[in-house]
TORVONU-534241 format. One record per residue (C-alpha): residue number from 1; residue in one letter; x, y negated, z negated. Coordinates in Angstrom, 2 decimals. Layout:
N
site i NUM	aa A	X X	Y Y	Z Z
...
# end
This chain:
110
site i 1	aa M	X 0.00	Y 0.00	Z 0.00
site i 2	aa D	X 1.29	Y -3.47	Z 0.91
site i 3	aa T	X 1.54	Y -5.55	Z -2.31
site i 4	aa G	X 2.09	Y -8.81	Z -0.41
site i 5	aa G	X -1.22	Y -8.37	Z 1.43
site i 6	aa A	X -3.06	Y -7.51	Z -1.79
site i 7	aa V	X -1.70	Y -10.60	Z -3.54
site i 8	aa L	X -2.71	Y -12.77	Z -0.57
site i 9	aa Q	X -6.18	Y -11.24	Z -0.57
site i 10	aa I	X -6.61	Y -11.90	Z -4.32
site i 11	aa A	X -5.32	Y -15.48	Z -3.97
site i 12	aa L	X -7.72	Y -16.13	Z -1.06
site i 13	aa A	X -10.66	Y -14.71	Z -3.03
site i 14	aa L	X -9.72	Y -16.90	Z -6.00
site i 15	aa L	X -9.56	Y -20.02	Z -3.81
site i 16	aa V	X -12.93	Y -19.26	Z -2.22
site i 17	aa T	X -14.50	Y -18.73	Z -5.67
site i 18	aa L	X -12.98	Y -21.93	Z -7.01
site i 19	aa G	X -14.20	Y -23.86	Z -3.98
site i 20	aa L	X -17.70	Y -22.46	Z -4.42
site i 21	aa V	X -17.76	Y -23.46	Z -8.10
site i 22	aa M	X -16.62	Y -27.00	Z -7.22
site i 23	aa L	X -19.24	Y -27.25	Z -4.47
site i 24	aa L	X -22.01	Y -26.14	Z -6.84
site i 25	aa A	X -20.84	Y -28.60	Z -9.52
site i 26	aa F	X -20.87	Y -31.43	Z -6.96
site i 27	aa A	X -24.35	Y -30.45	Z -5.78
site i 28	aa A	X -25.67	Y -30.27	Z -9.36
site i 29	aa K	X -24.25	Y -33.72	Z -10.13
site i 30	aa K	X -25.52	Y -35.23	Z -6.90
site i 31	aa F	X -29.05	Y -33.86	Z -6.91
site i 32	aa T	X -29.87	Y -33.76	Z -10.65
site i 33	aa G	X -28.07	Y -36.91	Z -11.78
site i 34	aa I	X -25.90	Y -35.03	Z -14.28
site i 35	aa G	X -22.82	Y -37.03	Z -15.21
site i 36	aa G	X -23.65	Y -40.20	Z -13.31
site i 37	aa R	X -23.27	Y -43.48	Z -15.20
site i 38	aa N	X -26.19	Y -45.20	Z -13.46
site i 39	aa S	X -28.49	Y -42.19	Z -13.32
site i 40	aa S	X -29.47	Y -42.24	Z -16.99
site i 41	aa L	X -32.56	Y -43.90	Z -18.41
site i 42	aa I	X -30.58	Y -44.55	Z -21.58
site i 43	aa K	X -27.77	Y -47.09	Z -21.31
site i 44	aa I	X -25.24	Y -48.42	Z -23.81
site i 45	aa V	X -25.60	Y -52.19	Z -23.80
site i 46	aa S	X -22.90	Y -53.12	Z -26.31
site i 47	aa V	X -20.58	Y -51.58	Z -28.91
site i 48	aa T	X -19.03	Y -53.29	Z -31.94
site i 49	aa Q	X -16.33	Y -51.52	Z -33.95
site i 50	aa L	X -16.79	Y -51.85	Z -37.72
site i 51	aa G	X -13.87	Y -49.67	Z -38.76
site i 52	aa T	X -11.71	Y -46.88	Z -37.40
site i 53	aa K	X -14.62	Y -44.42	Z -37.24
site i 54	aa E	X -17.67	Y -46.66	Z -37.64
site i 55	aa K	X -19.42	Y -48.73	Z -35.01
site i 56	aa L	X -22.69	Y -50.38	Z -34.09
site i 57	aa V	X -24.11	Y -49.37	Z -30.72
site i 58	aa L	X -26.92	Y -51.25	Z -28.96
site i 59	aa V	X -28.73	Y -48.83	Z -26.65
site i 60	aa Q	X -31.32	Y -49.57	Z -23.97
site i 61	aa A	X -33.96	Y -46.82	Z -23.92
site i 62	aa G	X -36.68	Y -47.61	Z -21.42
site i 63	aa D	X -37.90	Y -51.13	Z -22.19
site i 64	aa K	X -36.72	Y -51.09	Z -25.84
site i 65	aa Q	X -33.32	Y -51.70	Z -27.35
site i 66	aa I	X -32.21	Y -49.70	Z -30.39
site i 67	aa L	X -29.40	Y -50.53	Z -32.79
site i 68	aa L	X -27.57	Y -47.39	Z -33.94
site i 69	aa G	X -24.98	Y -46.98	Z -36.67
site i 70	aa V	X -22.43	Y -44.40	Z -35.57
site i 71	aa T	X -19.89	Y -42.69	Z -37.84
site i 72	aa S	X -17.85	Y -39.53	Z -37.40
site i 73	aa Q	X -20.49	Y -37.64	Z -39.41
site i 74	aa Q	X -23.83	Y -39.02	Z -38.21
site i 75	aa I	X -25.83	Y -41.41	Z -36.06
site i 76	aa S	X -28.45	Y -43.57	Z -37.81
site i 77	aa N	X -31.26	Y -45.58	Z -36.24
site i 78	aa L	X -30.85	Y -49.00	Z -37.88
site i 79	aa C	X -33.35	Y -51.13	Z -36.00
site i 80	aa G	X -35.51	Y -51.21	Z -32.88
site i 81	aa F	X -36.12	Y -54.35	Z -30.82
site i 82	aa D	X -39.30	Y -54.82	Z -28.79
site i 83	aa D	X -37.77	Y -57.90	Z -27.16
site i 84	aa A	X -34.36	Y -57.30	Z -25.62
site i 85	aa L	X -31.52	Y -58.63	Z -27.74
site i 86	aa I	X -29.30	Y -58.69	Z -24.65
site i 87	aa N	X -30.98	Y -58.66	Z -21.24
site i 88	aa I	X -29.04	Y -56.09	Z -19.20
site i 89	aa S	X -30.79	Y -56.89	Z -15.92
site i 90	aa T	X -29.17	Y -60.35	Z -15.90
site i 91	aa Q	X -26.08	Y -59.36	Z -17.87
site i 92	aa P	X -22.98	Y -61.26	Z -16.71
site i 93	aa A	X -19.91	Y -59.44	Z -15.40
site i 94	aa E	X -17.85	Y -60.34	Z -18.47
site i 95	aa P	X -18.48	Y -58.47	Z -21.75
site i 96	aa V	X -21.29	Y -59.72	Z -23.97
site i 97	aa D	X -20.42	Y -60.84	Z -27.50
site i 98	aa F	X -22.73	Y -58.53	Z -29.43
site i 99	aa S	X -22.12	Y -60.08	Z -32.84
site i 100	aa S	X -23.15	Y -63.53	Z -31.54
site i 101	aa A	X -26.30	Y -62.12	Z -29.95
site i 102	aa L	X -27.20	Y -60.32	Z -33.19
site i 103	aa K	X -26.65	Y -63.51	Z -35.23
site i 104	aa R	X -28.87	Y -65.50	Z -32.82
site i 105	aa W	X -31.59	Y -62.86	Z -33.15
site i 106	aa M	X -31.36	Y -62.86	Z -36.95
site i 107	aa K	X -31.65	Y -66.68	Z -37.04
site i 108	aa R	X -34.65	Y -66.52	Z -34.70
site i 109	aa K	X -36.41	Y -64.01	Z -37.00
site i 110	aa A	X -35.68	Y -66.03	Z -40.18
# end
C-alpha cells in the first residue's frame, strides 16, 4: 500500500470537511443573523467603567433603554427608561459621555 497516497487522501478529506464546516458557519451567520453586530434587536448604547470588574451598561432593547450593573459575578437591572436617555438613531460618530447624559436625566427628573 502506498503511504504517500493515503496521507494525501486523508489530507484532502480533511480540507474538504474543514471547507464544508466553514461554508455552513458562513451560511448560518448570513441567513440567521448570528454574530452580526447590526443584526441584533438589543444594542449596547454606552458603557461606563466603575472599577476593574464593575461597570454600568446602557442597553437599547426595542424602544426602551435599560441601565444594567455588571460585575464579574452578576448582572443587575438597575433602571428602565421609557424615554431614551441617549438617542441612538441620531447618535454622533464620536463616543457619547454617558455620565453627563445620566446627570442630565437625573436633574430633569428632580
